[in-house]
C-alpha positions in Angstrom: 146.0 118.5 183.6 148.8 120.8 182.6 150.1 120.8 186.1 150.3 117.0 186.0 151.8 116.9 182.5 154.8 119.4 183.7 155.3 117.2 186.8 155.6 114.0 184.8 157.9 115.9 182.4 160.2 116.9 185.3 160.2 113.4 186.5 161.0 112.0 183.1 163.8 114.9 182.6 165.7 114.6 186.1 165.6 111.5 188.3 165.4 108.7 185.9 168.7 109.7 184.0 170.6 107.6 186.2 168.0 104.6 185.9 167.6 105.0 182.2 171.8 105.0 181.9 171.7 101.8 184.1 169.3 100.1 182.1 171.0 101.2 178.8 174.4 99.7 180.1 172.4 96.3 180.8 172.4 96.9 184.5 170.3 94.6 186.7 168.2 97.7 187.8 164.9 96.0 187.0 162.9 97.9 189.6 164.2 101.2 188.4 163.6 100.3 184.7 159.9 99.3 185.6 159.4 102.3 187.3 160.9 104.5 184.3 158.3 102.6 182.1 155.6 103.5 184.5 156.4 107.1 184.4 156.6 107.2 180.5 153.2 105.2 180.4 151.6 107.9 182.8 153.0 110.6 180.8 151.5 109.3 177.6 148.1 108.5 179.4 148.1 111.9 181.1 148.6 113.6 177.6 146.3 111.2 175.6 143.0 113.1 175.7 144.3 116.6 175.4 146.9 115.7 172.7 144.6 113.7 170.5 141.6 116.0 171.1 139.7 113.1 172.3 136.0 113.2 173.5 135.4 111.7 176.9 133.8 108.7 175.5 136.6 108.0 173.1 139.2 108.4 176.0 137.4 105.8 178.1 137.1 103.3 175.3 140.8 103.8 174.1 142.5 104.2 177.6 142.6 100.2 178.0 143.6 99.6 174.4 146.8 102.2 174.6 147.6 100.5 178.0 147.5 97.0 176.3 149.6 98.3 173.4 152.3 99.9 175.9 152.5 96.8 178.0 152.8 94.4 174.9 155.6 96.5 173.5 157.4 96.5 176.9 156.7 92.6 177.5 158.1 91.9 174.1 161.4 94.2 174.6 161.8 92.4 178.2 161.5 88.9 176.9 163.9 89.6 173.9 166.3 91.3 176.5 166.3 88.3 178.6 166.7 85.6 176.0 169.6 87.8 174.6 171.2 88.1 178.2 171.0 84.4 178.7 172.4 83.5 175.6 175.3 86.1 176.0 175.8 84.9 179.6 176.3 81.1 178.4 178.5 82.0 175.7 180.8 84.5 177.8 180.9 81.7 180.5 181.8 79.0 178.0 178.9 76.7 179.4 176.7 76.9 176.2 175.7 74.0 174.6 174.1 73.3 171.1 170.9 72.2 172.9 170.4 75.3 175.0 171.4 77.6 172.3 169.2 75.8 169.9 166.3 76.1 172.2 167.0 80.0 173.0 167.4 80.6 169.2 164.0 78.9 168.7 162.5 81.1 171.7 164.2 84.2 170.2 162.6 83.5 166.5 159.2 82.8 167.9 159.5 86.3 169.6 160.5 87.8 166.3 157.4 86.2 164.6 154.8 86.9 167.5 155.8 90.6 168.2 154.8 92.1 164.9 151.5 90.2 164.6 150.4 91.2 168.3 151.3 94.8 167.9 149.6 95.1 164.7 146.5 93.7 166.4 147.0 96.3 169.3 147.5 99.2 167.1 144.6 98.4 164.8 142.4 98.1 167.7 143.5 101.5 169.0 143.2 103.2 165.3 139.8 101.9 164.9 138.6 104.0 167.6 140.3 107.4 166.2 140.2 109.5 163.3 143.0 109.7 160.7 144.2 112.9 162.4 144.0 111.7 165.9 146.0 108.5 164.6 148.7 110.7 163.4 148.5 112.8 166.7 149.1 109.5 168.8 151.9 108.5 166.5 153.7 111.9 167.0 153.1 111.9 170.8 154.6 108.5 171.0 157.7 109.5 168.7 158.2 112.5 170.9 158.4 110.5 174.1 160.7 108.1 172.3 162.8 110.6 171.1 163.1 112.1 174.5 163.9 108.8 176.0 166.7 108.2 173.5 168.2 111.6 174.4 168.3 110.6 178.1 169.9 107.5 177.4 172.5 108.9 175.4 173.2 111.4 178.0 176.4 110.8 179.9 176.0 110.5 183.8 176.1 114.2 185.3 174.8 115.9 182.3 172.0 118.2 182.5 169.1 118.8 180.2 171.1 121.0 177.9 174.1 118.5 177.8 176.0 120.8 180.3 177.6 119.5 183.3 175.5 119.4 186.4 176.5 121.3 189.6 174.4 121.3 192.7 171.6 119.4 191.0 171.0 122.0 188.2 172.7 122.4 184.8 175.5 125.0 184.9 174.3 128.3 183.7 170.6 127.4 183.5 167.8 128.1 185.8 164.7 126.8 184.0 163.5 123.6 182.5 164.5 122.9 178.8 
């Protein structure tokens, strides 16, 4: 289990940096973004049982619920991104019409209403299987992963884990993982 976790950490730290930056700049790198999300989900799943001190029975019950929560979150982000991207394209190209923008605004408002209710349902289903301490541990695990992802997205291209310029695939002056 520990070996798998370190492998996933390594994958999260090094190769996806370019992918994450492409996604942050709004690049059309959808397959890379999907792969990044899959790696993040795999990391969370691989650490779920140990981090939350789940019994085998809890783990089997909670796994599909956590996967649904992660999938729903990702789908809402993608739907919102696609709606906003279409609006931006229409407005920047000068081809926007009141009718189309009205439709897109309606879609966006529906998404903004649907998302909290759906995510609340998902979170409540997960929480129902966890003790308060396990709920807190899950929130902290997700927060750590989100923080690490934000750090990767903020890092300029060519920067290593410590924020130093990379040479030969490794950060200057570093020989071990962060």
